[in-house]
C-alpha positions in Angstrom: -49.7 17.5 -33.3 -47.8 20.5 -34.6 -45.7 20.9 -37.7 -42.7 21.9 -35.4 -43.0 18.5 -33.7 -42.7 16.8 -37.1 -39.7 18.9 -38.0 -38.0 18.0 -34.8 -38.8 14.3 -35.3 -37.4 14.4 -38.8 -34.2 16.1 -37.6 -33.6 13.6 -34.8 -34.2 10.7 -37.3 -31.7 12.3 -39.6 -29.0 13.1 -37.0 -29.4 10.1 -34.7 -29.0 12.0 -31.5 -30.8 14.6 -29.4 -27.6 16.6 -29.1 -27.0 16.9 -32.9 -30.6 17.7 -33.6 -30.7 20.4 -30.9 -27.5 21.9 -32.4 -28.9 21.9 -35.9 -32.2 23.5 -34.9 -30.7 25.8 -32.3 -32.9 24.4 -29.5 -32.0 23.3 -26.0 -31.8 19.5 -25.7 -34.6 19.3 -23.1 -37.0 20.9 -25.6 -36.2 18.3 -28.2 -36.6 15.5 -25.7 -40.0 16.8 -24.5 -41.3 17.3 -28.0 -40.3 13.7 -29.0 -42.0 12.3 -25.9 -45.1 14.4 -26.6 -45.2 13.0 -30.2 -44.8 9.4 -28.9 -47.6 10.0 -26.4 -49.9 11.3 -29.2 -49.0 8.3 -31.5 -49.3 5.9 -28.6 -46.1 4.2 -29.5 -42.3 4.4 -29.2 -40.8 6.1 -32.3 -37.1 5.6 -31.3 -34.9 3.0 -29.8 -32.6 4.6 -27.3 -29.1 3.3 -26.9 -25.6 4.5 -25.9 -24.7 5.7 -29.4 -27.9 7.7 -29.9 -31.4 6.9 -31.2 -32.6 4.8 -34.1 -36.1 4.6 -35.5 -38.5 1.8 -34.5 -40.5 0.2 -37.2 -43.4 2.5 -36.3 -41.0 5.5 -36.4 -39.9 4.6 -39.9 -43.6 4.5 -41.0 -44.2 7.9 -39.5 -41.1 9.4 -41.1 -42.5 8.6 -44.6 -45.7 10.5 -43.9 -43.7 13.2 -42.0 -41.6 14.0 -45.1 -44.6 14.1 -47.3 -46.5 16.5 -44.9 -43.5 18.8 -44.5 -42.8 19.0 -48.3 -46.5 19.9 -48.9 -46.3 22.4 -46.1 -43.3 24.1 -47.7 -44.9 24.1 -51.1 -48.1 25.6 -49.6 -46.1 28.4 -48.1 -44.4 29.1 -51.5 -47.8 29.3 -53.2 -49.4 31.5 -50.6 -46.4 33.8 -50.2 -45.5 34.0 -53.9 -44.9 37.6 -55.0 -44.1 39.2 -58.3 -40.7 40.1 -56.8 -38.7 36.8 -56.2 -37.7 36.2 -52.6 -36.8 33.4 -50.3 -34.7 30.3 -50.8 -33.8 28.8 -54.2 -31.8 25.5 -54.1 -30.3 24.6 -57.5 -28.1 21.6 -58.4 -25.6 21.3 -61.3 -23.1 19.1 -62.8 -19.6 20.6 -62.5 -19.1 21.3 -66.2 -21.7 23.9 -66.9 -19.3 26.5 -68.1 -21.9 29.3 -68.3 -23.1 28.7 -64.7 -21.1 31.7 -63.2 -22.7 34.0 -65.8 -26.2 32.7 -65.0 -25.8 32.9 -61.2 -24.2 36.3 -61.3 -26.9 37.8 -63.5 -29.6 36.3 -61.3 -28.0 37.3 -58.0 -27.5 40.9 -59.1 -31.1 41.3 -60.3 -32.9 39.5 -57.4 -31.1 40.4 -54.2 -33.8 39.1 -51.9 -33.3 35.5 -53.0 -31.1 33.2 -50.9 -29.6 31.1 -53.8 -27.6 28.0 -53.0 -25.9 25.5 -55.3 -25.2 21.8 -55.0 -22.9 20.0 -57.4 -23.1 16.3 -58.3 -23.6 13.8 -61.0 -26.7 13.7 -63.3 -28.4 10.6 -61.7 -28.1 11.9 -58.2 -29.2 15.4 -59.1 -32.3 14.0 -60.8 -33.2 12.0 -57.7 -32.7 15.1 -55.6 -35.2 17.1 -57.7 -37.7 14.1 -57.7 -37.4 13.9 -53.9 -38.0 17.7 -53.5 -34.5 18.2 -52.1 -33.7 20.7 -55.0 -35.9 23.2 -56.8 -34.2 22.3 -60.1 -30.9 21.2 -61.6 -28.7 21.4 -64.6 -27.9 17.9 -65.8 -26.9 16.0 -68.9 -29.9 14.9 -70.9 -31.1 11.4 -70.1 -34.3 9.5 -70.7 -37.2 11.9 -69.8 -38.7 11.1 -66.4 -42.5 11.4 -66.5 -42.6 13.5 -63.3 -40.1 16.1 -64.6 -40.0 19.0 -67.0 -36.8 19.6 -69.0 -35.7 23.0 -70.4 -33.0 23.0 -73.1 -29.9 24.9 -72.1 -27.3 24.2 -74.7 -25.5 21.4 -76.6 -22.0 20.4 -75.8 -19.3 18.5 -77.7 -17.4 16.0 -75.6 -13.8 15.3 -76.2 -11.4 12.6 -75.0 -8.4 14.3 -73.4 -4.9 13.2 -72.6 -1.5 14.7 -71.9 0.6 15.7 -74.9 2.6 12.4 -75.0 -0.3 10.4 -76.5 -1.3 11.1 -80.1 -3.5 8.2 -81.2 -6.7 6.6 -80.0 -5.0 3.3 -79.9 -2.7 4.6 -77.2 -5.6 6.0 -75.2 -7.4 2.7 -75.2 -4.8 1.4 -72.8 -4.9 4.3 -70.4 -6.7 4.5 -67.0 -10.1 6.2 -67.3 -10.5 9.1 -64.8 -14.1 10.0 -64.1 -16.8 11.0 -61.7 -18.9 8.4 -59.9 -21.5 6.2 -61.5 -24.5 8.3 -62.6 -22.4 10.8 -64.6 -23.7 11.3 -68.1 -20.2 11.9 -69.6 -18.9 8.7 -68.0 -21.9 6.8 -69.5 -21.1 8.1 -73.0 -17.5 6.9 -72.9 -18.5 3.6 -71.4 -20.8 3.1 -74.4 -17.8 3.8 -76.7 -15.7 1.3 -74.8 -18.4 -1.3 -75.1 -18.9 -0.7 -78.9 -15.1 -0.9 -79.4 -14.9 -4.1 -77.3 -12.5 -2.3 -74.9 -12.1 -3.1 -71.2 -10.4 -0.2 -69.4 -7.4 -1.5 -67.5 -8.3 0.8 -64.6 -11.2 3.2 -63.7 -10.3 5.9 -61.2 -13.1 7.9 -59.6 -12.6 11.5 -58.5 -14.8 14.1 -56.8 -14.0 17.3 -58.6 -13.4 18.3 -62.2 -10.3 20.3 -61.3 -8.6 17.1 -59.9 -9.5 15.1 -62.9 -8.1 17.7 -65.4 -5.0 18.2 -63.3 -4.4 14.4 -63.2 -4.8 14.1 -67.0 -2.4 16.9 -67.6 0.2 15.0 -65.4 -0.2 11.9 -67.5 -2.2 9.8 -65.0 -4.9 8.8 -67.5 -7.6 10.1 -69.8 -11.1 11.6 -69.4 -14.2 12.6 -71.4 -15.5 16.1 -70.9 -17.0 19.1 -72.7 -14.6 20.8 -75.0 -15.7 24.2 -73.6 -14.4 23.1 -70.2 -10.9 22.3 -71.4 -10.2 24.6 -74.4 -8.1 26.9 -72.2 -5.9 24.0 -71.2 -5.5 23.0 -74.9 -4.5 26.5 -75.8 -1.8 26.5 -73.2 -0.5 23.1 -74.5 -1.3 21.3 -71.3 -3.6 18.6 -72.8 -4.5 17.2 -76.1 -8.1 16.7 -77.4 -9.1 13.6 -79.3 -12.5 13.4 -81.1 -15.0 10.6 -81.1 -18.0 10.1 -83.5 -21.0 12.3 -82.9 -23.0 9.4 -81.5 -20.8 9.6 -78.4 -19.7 13.2 -78.4 -22.8 15.3 -78.8 -24.7 15.8 -75.6 -27.4 18.2 -74.4 -27.4 20.0 -71.0 -30.9 20.6 -69.7 -32.5 22.2 -66.6 -35.0 19.9 -64.8 -37.8 20.7 -62.3 -40.7 18.8 -61.0 -43.8 18.9 -63.2 -46.3 18.9 -60.3 -44.5 21.5 -58.2 -45.8 25.0 -58.1 -43.7 27.3 -60.3 -42.8 30.1 -57.9 -41.7 33.5 -59.3 -38.3 32.8 -57.8 -37.8 29.7 -59.9 -39.6 31.2 -62.9 -37.2 34.2 -63.0 -34.2 31.8 -62.7 -35.4 30.0 -65.8 -35.9 33.3 -67.6 -32.3 34.2 -66.6 -30.6 31.2 -68.2 -32.9 31.4 -71.2 -31.7 34.9 -71.8 -28.0 33.9 -71.4 -28.1 31.4 -74.3 -26.6 33.8 -76.7 -24.0 35.3 -74.3 -20.4 34.1 -74.1 -19.2 32.2 -71.1 -16.3 33.4 -68.9 -13.3 31.1 -69.5 -12.4 28.7 -66.7 -9.1 29.5 -65.0 
């Protein structure tokens, strides 16, 4: 059995068809087919159910996939350890919530200094990003601070003040209690904070509307569609232009920390180590304003 066979098996399981797997791996379909057949012969069992719509894993195939993912993750970590150099190089996959206002400063500084690193960024909500780091899908992520997971290390980045924002026609908290709540999906730390405030105030939002991007949420609030709860640093430019109004909640709900998480048991490559150094050094620097 070769590592490449496991990579092909994993991709076919993910894509569900030989055609899509071949396209993703830049292989000819016949090569994919022969590799899967070879693996099934070695395992002495069928790993896929073949049907008109593609291929699905058999019970034995599902068992193999669990071990396959573990083996490939360990293989990738082994390569990082062996190939680690003083000069960062290779892939670095970072996740972040959308409201880290200093992120452009951090990414720009790192990219300019370490040009041999292929840096990629995935945005999402805190809960999903934490799961991605735990499952080795990301090297690290900027998230809102939640209960410390025993398998993760958290580095403090900065503290934020959250504000409840509305358009300029609403001037009191009483008015805001009746407004639709615009937010990211479940798993967002800011959403959880405002939901705690609702609960403590015995408020049931008349409507909760989920959006995929911060830009859409802020634009919708400015147009009077509803309210949202976000870092003040992310909306101060809108407040200065008179497009929105900020409302303040008690510190219990409004103060929140942003942290950078990584796996405790994963090898700390020079690539990731230098990234951590970069955002540590940026703590005292001003952020570029959002536009």
